[in-house]
N, C-alpha and C positions, 0 to 999 in steps of 0.2 A: 504494500500500500504506500502511495506517495503522498506528500503533504498537499493540503488544499491550498489553492492560490486564488482566492476570491477577490473581486474588486472592492466589495463593501463589507466583507466579513472581518471585523476588527479582532475578534478572539483568534481567528485563524492567522491573521496577519502578525499579531504579537507573538504567537507561538512559533510562527515561521521564522521571524527575525531572531528569536532566541535559540533556534536550532531544534526545537521540540517537534520533530516532524510527525511523530505519531499523534501527539495531542492535536496538532493542527488538522490532521486528516480526520480525526474523530469529531471535531467541533464544527465543521462546515462542509457543505457540498461543493465539489469542484465546479467553479464557474469559469468558462473559457473566455479570456479577453482576446481582442483582435491582435494578431501578431504585429500589424503595422502601427498600432497605436503608440503614442509616446508616453502613455501613463506609466509612472514608476513610483514605487514607495521606497523610502529610505534616503540615505545621504548621497546616493549616486555610486557608480562603479559596481564592483562586485558585492558591496554591502546593500545595494538597492534590490528591489524585487520587480522584475519586469513581467509582462504578461506571457512570456514564453516559457513553456515547459517542453524541452526538446529531448528526444531519444536519439542518440548518436550510435548507430551500428558501426562497428570497427573503431570504437572510441579509443582503444589503447594501441591502435596502430600509429604509423608515422603521421599521416595527415589527420587522422581522427583526433589525436591528442591535441593538436593545434586548434582544431575546430572546437573541441570542448573548452579549451582555454578562452577562446574568443567569445564564446557564448556566455561562459560563467562570469567572466570579468565585467560583463554588462548587466549582471544581476539576474540572468536566466537560471532556471533550475535545469540541470542536465542529468538525464538518466543514461547510464553507461552499461549496457549489456556486454558481457565478455565471456569467452569460453576458455581462456587461459587460466593460469594460477593467479591468485590475488596479488602476488608480488609484482606481477607484470601490469597490474592496473592501479596499484595504490598511489602512483604518482598523480593520478587524476584528482584524487581527493583534495590535493593542495591547490587546485586551480580555482576553487570557488570558496565562498564563505561557508560557515557552518550550516550543514543541511542542504547546500546548493547542489552538491554532487552525490548522486545516488548510484551505487554500484550494484549491478544485478549479475551474479555469477551464473555459470552453467547455461549460457545461451546455446540453443541448438536451432540454427536457421532452417533445418529440415522439419522442425516440429512447430506446427501452427500455434499451439497453445503457448509455447515458449515466446514466440514473437508477439502474440496478442498481449501477454502479460507485460512485455517491455513497452508497448505503445498505448496501453489502456488509459493512461492519464496524461498523454502528451498531445499538444496541438501542432508540434513541429517534429518532423522526422528527417534526419540526415543519414544517408547511406554512404559510408566510406568503405564498405566491404568489397574487397577485390583480391585477386591473386596474380602472381607473376610466374608461378611454377605449378604445373599440374603434379599431383601427388597420387599415392595409392588410395587416398580417401576422397579426393576432390578433383573434378575436371573443370576446365574453363566454362563449359556449358552450365554446369550445376551452379557455379558461383556467379557468373556474369549474365546468365539468361534466366534460369529457373528462379534464382533468389530475387532479383528485382521484380520479376513478374508476380511472385508470391507476395512480396512486401507491398507492392502497389495495390493488389487485391485486398489484403487485410487492412491497409490504410483507408481504402475506399469504404469498406464495410464498417469500419469503426465509426465513421460519421463525424468525428470531432477533430480530425486531422486537417488543419488549414493549409499547411505547407509541407511539401515533400521535396527535398533536395537530394539529388542523386549524383554521385561522382562517377564519371566515365573516364575517357582518355582522348586526348587530342587526335590520336591516330585512328580512332574508331571508324570503321568503314565496313559496310556489308559485303564489299567485294575485295577486302584485303586478303592477301595470301597468308597473313599471320592469323592463326586461330584465336589468339588472345584479342587482337584488334577486331576481328570479325564478330566474336561473341560479345564484345563490349557494345558494338553497334546493335546487335540483335537484342541485347538486354535493354538498351535505351528505347528501342522501338516498342518492345513488349510493355515496358513500364509506362510509356506515354499513351499507349492504347487503352490502358486500364485507368490511369490517373493523368488525364490530359493537362491538369494544372501544375504538374510537377515542373521543377526547374532542374535542368541538367547542366553540370559543370564539367567541362572537358579540359583539364590542365595538361600542359606539356610535361616533359620530364621535370619532376619536382626536386629542388635542391634544398638541403638543410642538414643539420648536424647528424640526424639519424637516417639520411636518405638512402635510396636504393640505386642511386645514379653515380654521383661523385665517389661515394665510398667503395662501390664495387669496381669502378674504373681504377681507383687508387690501388685496390687489391691486385688487379691485373698488372699494373705498372710496377709494383714494388715487391710482390710476393710470389709471382709466377715466373716460369721460364721465359715466356714471351706473351705479349698482348696482341691477339689477333684483331686486325681491323678489316672489316668486310669490304671487299673490292677496294675502291680508292678512298672510301670514307667521305664521299662527297654529298651524301644525303644531309639535308638541313634539319636542325632541331631548333626548338624555341623554348628552352628551359625557363622555369619560373621559380621564384623564391617562396618557400612554404608559408611564411606569415601572410603573404599576399593572397595565397590560395584560401587560407582560413578566413581572411577578412572578406573574401568574396561571398562566403556563406552569409555573414551578417548583413552585408550590403544588399544581397538578393532578398533577404527577409524584410528589409526596409522598403523595398520597391515592389508594390503589387503588380506593376507591369512586367516583372520578371517571371511571373507565373506562365507556364507553358512554353518557356523559351530555353534555348540552349546557348551557353556562353563558353567561348574558347579562351582559356586562361594561358596566354603566352607572354613571356617576359619581353622586354624591349629589344632583345638581341636575337638575331638568327645566326646560329653557329653550325658549321659543318662538323660532322663527327670527327674528322681529322683535326679540326681546330680545337675541339674539346680536349682531345688527347694532348695537343701541344700546350694548351692552357695549363693543364694539370702537370705536365712535365716541367714547365717553367715555374709554377707555384711550388712544386715539391723540390725544386732545385736538383732534379735528376739529370745528369749530364749524358748518361747513356740511354739512348732511345731503344727500348726493347719491343716496340710495336712492329708487327709484321703484317703487311697487306697480303691478304689471301682471297682467292675467288670464293663466292658465296657457297658453292657446292662443297668446297674443301672444308670450310668452317662447319657447315652442317654435318658433314660426315664425321668430323671430330667430336661433335657434341651429341649426336644421336645415341650412341651407346649409353652415355650417362643419363640421357632423358629416359630411356627404357628402364634403366636400373632404378631411377628415382620413382617411377610409377609402380614399382613392385616391392619397394622396401620402405620402411619408416624413414623419417627425416634424416637426411645425410648432412654431416658437418661441412662447412666451407662451400656451400652450394650458392652459386651466383645466378641471379635471374637474368644476367646478361650473357650467360654461357649456356644457351639453349638454341636448338635449331629453329624454334619459333621466333626467338628474338632476332636471329639473322634475317628473317623475312621482314621484320620491322625496320632493320637497318637499310633496306633496299628502297625505302620510300621516304620522302620528306614528311616531317611531322611539325607543321607550322600552322598558324591561324589562317584559315581560308579567307580569301578576299571578300569583304563585305559582311563577315560574320560578327556577331556580338562578342564583346570581350571586356577586358578590364575597364576601358574608358566608359562603357555603358553602365558600369557599376561604380563610377566615380573613384576609381583606384588608379594610382600612378605606380605601376609595378617597378620593383628594384631590379637592377642588373644582377647577373649571376657570375660575372667575371671579375668583380672587385667588391669592396665593402664587406658587409657582414656575411653575405652569401658565400664568399670564398674563404672566410676565416677558418671554418672547420678543416679545410684542406691544409692550411698552414701548420696545423698541429701534427701532420704526418710528414713534415719536411725532413730531409736528410740533415742531421745535426740538431734538429729541434726547431721549435716555433720561431725563434729569433734569428736563426742563422741566415735567413734571407735578407736581413737588414744589418749585417755585420759591419758594413762600411762605417756606421756611426759609432760602433763600440770596439773597433779593431784595435785601438790603442790599449785596451785592457786585456787583449788576448795574447798569450805568449806567442813568440815568433814561430816556434815549432808547430803550434796549432794553426796559425795563419797560413804557414807554408803547406800544411797537409790539406787544408780546405781551399787553398788558392785564394785567400782573402787578402786584398790589398788595402792599405790605409789611404 
């Protein structure tokens, strides 16, 4: 049972602000306020009470955690269903005020009752569930098509869900040769057919401290024998910074006109895959380039045995979502914002670059010699000559 959030229920409000969730739920009936209203109780920020009660599926994932933080710091109550251990979800509790974050363990997206319990008191649903690797338990179709279709159906039947925001991928296309990209598009279509007022967000490759993009490229460049680059690496990408992606959820909720629309979330820079590798080599201060350009068929042949092994065994360590035959198919096509598509500008967001500033900071921590070695010209006088010589540092 979740706390009541009534507009006029003073007893429930006082109990809510004091963190007595159960008392609040027992003292009043849940009254849904409009998501778009500016009505808030409290001093503002995370200590206020907004009319939003949001269920975030995939809440303890990379993007989901940032979405929870953005919603909670604006006074929204956030329900966080999860199927992992509690240790992997406890960081979410610190993102909101007392009683703002409600953890629901043992989520099973195959079980309708489990999903209904997670959304029964929410007027907003955000779906961040997705997968980059097929496993022995889950296929792309089950997660990207069957799940969004089910979620849309249950949200529609609930009757009190005002907004449904679904995360897809910028490369989603019904005719894509990548199964992941194709099922993403199929899931978007199935969701919109059932819940036409849903908002779909299609981000490019998302960059952040815990990302699945820079981090796995760094792994290829630093810990493997060589880093395979598909063909010439000329396909274009439009990566984006994760706080901007999370902010897009809040901005979409503020705009009723975003209902039924699809937004492509791409950063201000278009980079070729080869340029991304070069950027990381420079930032990591790696002088030896271990990248090897290979034809697509050769890279797929190299990855297919591991793909088959992964689908028949429990989770394997050191598995990279960039080291699959399906990802090779993604590398053969541009993944950029289509001309004329809705994007960050339509959500009043000025996205950050991913090649400098805070977005590139996590990469610096993996530098050869440590975080500060890239700036040693300013501190070289304090470094012994033997060390300067070894690292080729000049004063």
